[in-house]
C-alpha positions as CSV (number, residue, x, y, z in Angstrom):
1,I,-53.8,11.3,88.6
2,R,-50.8,9.4,86.8
3,H,-49.6,9.9,83.3
4,D,-47.5,7.6,81.3
5,V,-44.9,9.4,79.8
6,M,-45.3,7.3,76.5
7,E,-49.1,6.5,76.5
8,W,-50.7,9.7,77.3
9,P,-48.3,12.7,77.2
10,I,-50.2,16.0,77.9
11,Y,-49.8,18.6,75.1
12,L,-49.6,22.2,76.3
13,D,-48.1,23.8,73.2
14,Y,-51.2,24.8,71.3
15,A,-49.6,28.0,70.4
16,A,-46.6,26.2,68.3
17,T,-49.5,24.0,66.3
18,T,-52.7,22.7,67.0
19,P,-53.7,18.8,66.4
20,T,-56.0,18.6,63.3
21,D,-59.7,18.6,64.5
22,P,-61.1,15.1,63.6
23,Q,-63.8,16.6,61.3
24,V,-61.6,18.7,59.6
25,A,-59.3,15.4,59.2
26,V,-62.4,13.8,57.3
27,I,-63.0,16.8,55.0
28,L,-59.2,16.7,54.1
29,S,-59.3,13.1,53.2
30,Q,-62.2,13.3,51.1
31,H,-60.3,15.7,48.7
32,L,-57.2,13.4,48.0
33,G,-58.1,9.9,46.4
34,Q,-59.7,8.8,43.1
35,D,-63.1,8.6,44.9
36,G,-62.9,12.3,46.2
37,I,-62.6,15.9,44.7
38,F,-58.9,15.7,43.7
39,G,-59.2,17.9,40.4
40,N,-57.1,20.8,39.6
41,P,-59.4,24.1,40.1
42,S,-57.5,25.7,37.0
43,S,-58.8,22.8,34.9
44,N,-62.4,24.1,34.3
45,T,-63.1,22.2,31.1
46,H,-64.4,19.1,33.0
47,V,-66.4,18.0,35.9
48,F,-63.2,17.3,38.1
49,G,-61.8,20.7,37.9
50,R,-65.2,22.6,38.3
51,A,-65.8,20.5,41.4
52,A,-62.5,21.5,42.8
53,V,-63.3,25.1,42.1
54,R,-66.7,25.1,43.9
55,A,-65.0,23.3,46.9
56,V,-62.2,26.1,46.9
57,E,-65.0,28.9,46.8
58,T,-66.8,27.1,49.7
59,A,-63.7,27.2,51.7
60,R,-63.2,30.8,51.0
61,T,-66.6,31.6,52.2
62,H,-66.1,29.8,55.4
63,V,-63.1,31.6,56.1
64,A,-64.5,35.2,55.2
65,A,-67.5,34.6,57.3
66,L,-65.2,33.8,60.4
67,L,-63.5,37.3,59.6
68,D,-66.6,39.1,58.5
69,I,-65.0,39.9,55.2
70,D,-65.7,39.7,51.5
71,P,-64.5,36.3,50.3
72,G,-63.1,38.1,47.4
73,A,-60.6,39.6,50.0
74,I,-59.2,36.0,50.7
75,V,-55.8,35.1,48.7
76,W,-54.6,31.5,49.6
77,T,-50.7,31.3,50.8
78,S,-48.9,28.2,52.3
79,G,-49.1,29.8,55.5
80,A,-49.0,33.0,57.8
81,T,-45.2,33.1,56.8
82,E,-45.9,33.4,53.3
83,A,-48.7,35.6,53.9
84,N,-46.4,37.7,56.0
85,N,-43.8,37.9,53.1
86,L,-46.3,38.9,50.5
87,A,-48.2,41.5,52.6
88,L,-44.5,43.4,53.6
89,F,-42.8,42.8,50.1
90,G,-45.8,43.4,48.3
91,V,-46.7,46.7,49.8
92,M,-43.4,48.1,50.1
93,R,-42.4,47.2,46.3
94,A,-46.0,48.3,45.1
95,Y,-46.0,51.6,46.7
96,A,-42.2,52.4,46.6
97,R,-42.6,55.8,44.8
98,K,-45.2,56.9,47.8
99,G,-42.7,56.2,50.6
100,R,-40.0,53.4,51.9
101,H,-40.9,53.6,55.5
102,L,-42.2,50.8,57.4
103,V,-43.2,50.8,61.2
104,T,-43.2,47.5,63.2
105,S,-42.5,46.6,66.9
106,K,-39.7,44.3,68.6
107,T,-42.1,41.7,69.7
108,E,-43.2,40.8,66.3
109,H,-43.0,37.0,65.0
110,K,-39.4,36.3,63.3
111,A,-41.7,36.0,59.9
112,V,-42.0,39.8,60.2
113,L,-38.8,40.8,61.7
114,D,-36.8,38.8,59.3
115,V,-38.6,40.3,56.4
116,C,-38.0,43.9,57.6
117,R,-34.3,43.2,57.7
118,R,-34.5,42.0,54.4
119,L,-36.2,45.3,53.5
120,E,-33.6,47.3,55.2
121,R,-31.0,46.1,52.9
122,E,-33.3,46.9,50.0
123,G,-33.2,50.4,50.9
124,C,-36.5,50.7,53.3
125,A,-36.3,52.4,56.5
126,I,-37.8,50.5,59.3
127,T,-38.9,51.8,62.8
128,Y,-39.0,48.9,65.5
129,L,-41.4,50.0,68.4
130,D,-40.6,49.0,72.1
131,P,-43.5,47.8,74.0
132,N,-44.5,48.7,77.4
133,S,-43.2,46.2,80.3
134,D,-46.6,44.2,79.7
135,G,-46.0,43.8,76.3
136,S,-48.7,46.1,75.0
137,L,-47.9,49.1,72.4
138,P,-48.8,52.7,73.5
139,L,-50.8,54.6,71.0
140,E,-48.5,57.8,71.5
141,R,-45.6,55.4,70.5
142,V,-47.1,54.4,67.3
143,A,-48.1,58.0,66.4
144,A,-44.5,59.1,67.1
145,A,-43.4,56.7,64.7
146,L,-45.6,57.7,61.8
147,R,-43.8,59.9,59.2
148,P,-44.7,61.4,55.8
149,D,-43.2,58.6,54.0
150,T,-44.9,56.0,56.0
151,V,-46.4,53.6,53.7
152,L,-47.0,50.5,56.0
153,V,-47.5,49.6,59.9
154,S,-47.1,45.6,60.5
155,L,-48.2,44.6,64.0
156,M,-49.4,41.3,65.2
157,H,-52.8,41.1,66.8
158,V,-51.8,38.3,69.6
159,N,-48.4,37.6,70.6
160,N,-47.3,34.1,70.2
161,E,-45.0,34.1,73.2
162,T,-47.2,36.1,75.7
163,G,-50.6,36.0,74.4
164,V,-51.0,40.0,74.7
165,A,-53.6,41.3,72.4
166,Q,-53.2,44.7,70.8
167,D,-55.6,47.6,70.5
168,L,-56.4,47.2,66.9
169,P,-59.4,49.5,66.5
170,T,-57.3,52.4,68.1
171,I,-54.1,51.6,66.3
172,G,-56.0,51.0,63.1
173,A,-57.8,54.2,63.2
174,L,-54.7,56.1,63.9
175,V,-52.6,54.6,61.1
176,R,-55.7,55.0,58.6
177,N,-55.8,58.8,59.4
178,H,-52.3,59.3,58.7
179,G,-52.9,57.8,55.4
180,A,-50.8,54.6,55.6
181,L,-51.6,50.8,55.4
182,L,-52.0,48.5,58.5
183,H,-51.0,44.7,58.2
184,V,-52.1,42.4,61.2
185,D,-50.5,38.9,61.6
186,A,-53.8,37.4,63.1
187,S,-52.4,33.8,63.2
188,Q,-52.7,33.4,66.9
189,S,-56.1,35.4,67.4
190,A,-58.2,34.2,64.4
191,G,-60.9,31.9,65.6
192,K,-60.1,32.9,69.2
193,L,-60.9,36.6,69.3
194,P,-63.7,38.1,67.3
195,L,-62.4,39.8,64.2
196,D,-64.8,41.9,62.2
197,L,-62.3,42.8,59.2
198,Q,-65.2,44.6,57.7
199,A,-65.6,47.0,60.3
200,L,-61.8,47.1,61.9
201,P,-59.4,49.6,60.0
202,V,-57.0,46.6,59.1
203,D,-56.0,46.5,55.4
204,L,-54.2,43.2,55.4
205,S,-54.1,40.2,57.6
206,S,-52.2,37.0,57.8
207,L,-53.7,33.6,59.0
208,S,-52.4,30.1,59.5
209,A,-54.7,27.0,59.4
210,H,-52.6,24.9,61.9
211,K,-53.1,27.6,64.5
212,L,-56.7,26.8,64.5
213,Y,-56.9,23.0,64.1
214,G,-56.3,22.7,60.2
215,P,-53.7,21.2,58.4
216,K,-50.1,22.8,58.1
217,G,-48.9,24.1,54.8
218,I,-52.0,26.4,54.2
219,G,-53.0,29.8,55.1
220,A,-54.2,33.1,53.6
221,L,-53.6,36.7,53.3
222,V,-56.6,39.0,53.5
223,V,-56.3,42.1,51.5
224,R,-58.9,44.8,51.6
225,Q,-60.8,45.8,48.5
226,R,-62.7,48.7,49.9
227,P,-62.8,51.4,50.6
228,V,-59.3,51.4,48.7
229,R,-57.9,48.4,47.1
230,V,-54.7,47.5,48.6
231,R,-52.0,47.1,45.7
232,L,-49.4,44.3,46.0
233,E,-46.3,43.2,44.1
234,P,-46.4,39.3,44.0
235,L,-43.6,37.0,45.2
236,L,-44.5,34.3,42.9
237,Y,-45.3,34.5,39.2
238,G,-46.8,31.5,37.1
239,G,-50.4,30.5,36.2
240,G,-52.1,33.7,37.3
241,Q,-53.8,32.0,40.1
242,E,-55.4,34.2,42.8
243,R,-56.0,37.1,40.8
244,G,-52.3,37.2,39.8
245,L,-51.1,37.7,43.5
246,R,-50.0,34.1,44.3
247,A,-49.1,31.6,41.4
248,G,-49.0,27.9,41.9
249,T,-51.7,25.0,41.6
250,L,-54.1,25.1,44.6
251,P,-53.9,22.5,47.2
252,V,-57.7,21.7,47.2
253,H,-57.2,19.2,50.1
254,Q,-55.5,21.7,52.5
255,I,-57.8,24.6,51.4
256,V,-61.2,22.7,52.1
257,A,-59.4,21.5,55.4
258,M,-58.8,25.3,56.2
259,G,-62.3,26.3,55.6
260,E,-63.8,23.6,57.6
261,A,-61.4,24.6,60.4
262,C,-62.7,28.1,60.1
263,R,-66.4,27.3,60.0
264,I,-65.8,25.2,63.3
265,A,-64.3,27.9,65.0
266,R,-67.0,30.5,64.0
267,V,-69.6,28.2,65.5
268,E,-67.4,27.1,68.7
269,M,-65.4,30.0,69.3
270,E,-67.3,31.9,72.3
271,A,-68.0,28.6,74.3
272,E,-64.8,27.1,73.6
273,Q,-62.5,30.3,74.7
274,A,-64.6,30.8,77.7
275,R,-63.8,27.1,78.7
276,I,-60.0,27.5,77.8
277,R,-60.0,30.9,80.0
278,R,-61.4,29.1,82.8
279,L,-58.6,26.3,82.5
280,R,-56.0,29.0,82.0
281,D,-56.9,31.0,85.1
282,R,-57.1,27.6,87.0
283,L,-53.6,27.0,86.0
284,W,-52.3,30.4,86.8
285,Q,-53.8,30.3,90.1
286,G,-52.2,27.0,90.7
287,L,-49.0,28.3,89.6
288,A,-48.9,31.4,91.5
289,A,-49.4,29.8,94.6
290,L,-45.7,28.5,94.5
291,G,-44.6,31.9,95.2
292,D,-41.8,34.1,93.2
293,V,-43.8,33.4,90.0
294,E,-44.1,36.5,87.7
295,L,-46.5,36.8,84.8
296,N,-45.1,37.9,81.6
297,G,-47.7,40.2,79.7
298,H,-50.6,42.0,80.1
299,P,-53.0,40.6,82.9
300,E,-56.1,41.5,81.2
301,R,-55.4,42.2,77.7
302,N,-54.6,38.7,76.3
303,V,-55.9,35.7,74.4
304,A,-57.3,32.7,76.7
305,G,-55.0,30.2,75.6
306,I,-51.6,31.3,76.3
307,L,-49.9,31.8,79.8
308,N,-46.2,33.0,80.0
309,V,-44.8,32.7,83.4
310,S,-41.3,33.1,85.0
311,F,-40.2,31.0,88.0
312,A,-37.6,32.4,90.0
313,G,-34.4,30.7,90.7
314,I,-34.5,28.2,88.1
315,A,-33.8,27.7,84.2
316,A,-36.6,27.0,82.2
317,E,-34.8,24.2,80.2
318,A,-34.2,22.2,83.6
319,L,-37.6,22.6,84.4
320,L,-38.7,21.2,80.9
321,D,-36.5,18.3,81.3
322,A,-37.8,17.5,84.7
323,L,-41.4,17.1,83.1
324,P,-41.0,14.8,80.2
325,E,-44.3,13.8,80.2
326,I,-45.8,17.6,79.8
327,A,-45.2,19.4,76.3
328,L,-44.4,23.0,77.3
329,A,-41.8,25.6,75.7
330,T,-39.7,28.6,76.4
331,G,-40.9,30.7,73.8
332,S,-41.7,30.6,69.8
333,A,-41.4,27.1,68.3
334,C,-39.6,28.8,65.2
335,T,-36.6,29.8,67.5
336,S,-36.8,27.1,70.1
337,A,-33.5,25.6,68.5
338,S,-31.4,28.5,69.1
339,H,-31.3,28.6,72.7
340,E,-31.2,32.4,72.8
341,P,-33.3,34.5,75.2
342,S,-36.4,35.4,74.2
343,H,-36.4,38.5,71.8
344,V,-40.1,39.3,73.0
345,L,-39.0,39.4,76.7
346,R,-36.2,41.0,76.0
347,A,-38.2,44.0,74.3
348,M,-40.4,44.0,77.3
349,A,-37.2,44.7,79.4
350,C,-37.5,41.6,81.3
351,D,-34.2,41.1,83.3
352,A,-31.7,38.3,82.5
353,M,-33.0,36.0,85.1
354,R,-36.8,36.4,84.5
355,M,-36.1,35.6,80.6
356,R,-34.2,32.3,81.8
357,G,-36.9,31.1,84.0
358,A,-39.9,31.9,81.4
359,V,-41.8,29.0,80.4
360,R,-45.2,29.3,78.1
361,F,-48.1,27.3,78.8
362,S,-50.7,27.1,75.8
363,L,-54.0,25.5,76.1
364,G,-56.5,24.6,73.5
365,R,-59.6,22.7,72.3
366,F,-58.6,19.3,73.6
367,T,-56.9,20.4,77.0
368,T,-58.9,19.1,80.1
369,V,-59.3,19.9,83.8
370,E,-57.2,16.8,84.8
371,E,-54.5,17.8,82.6
372,I,-54.4,21.4,84.2
373,D,-54.7,19.9,87.5
374,Y,-51.6,17.3,87.0
375,T,-49.7,20.2,85.5
376,I,-49.9,22.2,88.6
377,N,-49.1,19.3,90.9
378,A,-46.1,18.1,88.5
379,V,-44.7,21.8,88.1
380,T,-45.2,22.6,91.6
381,A,-43.1,19.3,92.7
382,A,-40.5,20.0,89.9
383,V,-39.8,23.6,90.6
384,T,-39.8,23.2,94.7
385,R,-37.1,20.3,94.0
386,L,-35.2,22.6,91.5
387,R,-35.2,25.7,93.9
388,E,-34.0,23.3,96.4
389,L,-30.7,22.7,94.4
390,S,-30.5,26.1,93.0
391,P,-27.9,28.5,94.4
392,V,-29.3,31.5,92.8
393,W,-32.6,30.6,94.5
394,E,-30.7,30.4,97.9
395,T,-29.1,33.7,97.4
396,R,-32.4,35.2,96.5
397,Q,-34.1,33.9,99.4
398,G,-31.6,35.6,101.5
399,S,-32.4,39.2,100.1
400,P,-35.6,41.0,102.1
401,K,-36.3,42.5,98.5
402,Y,-38.1,39.3,97.5
403,R,-39.5,37.9,100.4
404,A,-41.8,41.0,100.4
405,V,-43.2,40.4,97.1
406,D,-46.7,39.9,96.7
407,W,-47.5,37.2,94.2
408,A,-51.3,37.4,94.1
409,A,-52.8,36.5,90.6
410,P,-54.0,39.2,88.6
């Protein structure tokens, strides 16, 4: 199999963003031009505005159906970053008289960690939890962090770098019994793992359309209404849209596109994720055959589409440079320009060489068997060539400590 770099690059960076599904693109275009549903939903005095309202509410029901939640819990945002900001700032400011303590983990996305840094400057106390070496959060560590003044716990469901999935039912029950609220960044799990937010003890959830084959620039915050209505202080003030929680004219075309993306995900999720899981396992087995390849993350509790591995003896940047025809990543897209070691892998206590050799492969809806097989062959050839040039690899191979390692696939 031969790929021309310009004509047919292989995309394995679905965790950064997904291509818009063709069916979603059609819906998007139908809500833009003069012949489509382009009205302002706030203009309810004429047919154009009322048509827009119906489109928005239909989309709200599609998102709610994917999550098994009441449509009234959906608050539209510009994406998961805004949803995270609204959840953390909104709760901590609304419940300031109750307490000013928040618990999160060191492996969260920067859209949560940077908000926490700002909250600290506003006088809040933040506890940052250390994960296990496989990225999972031990329940006893969460329990030990809870205090009488703890208002909110914010944890991502699926980590965007390692694909590790946290135990939401158990953690959620613990947090609820303590009397605190639980916010979950579900941008990497919605549409990929079953999420019954009606049953799960989760109070707020952040979503992003472009992680599940919708357009960029639209997302949502799910705000639980029952058994207790979660109070939020809004970030934006204006026309009172979204029950006063998020002001601004609703982008109808993006909202209906997100709704369609969620509708498709609900129908296709089980079969699609099983297929992606098979491709991921095929990729991992092919890469592990190289030897001295370490899995970064939990071998079982993970989402199907993300595989993070470290290749001993080489730098990940060198590997990516050697494979221009394959779109890969060394970590989160939001921090890829900084060239700093992954804060996620650092929190998992990975050593410097393991972090330096870490590459994230993320698969999705349009990934094929042929692309996976090509990737295995191309990565194998590139890693072998780079190791032959690496003095670090030569030194490592000379140590009996490393020759005895068993690199069997989990």
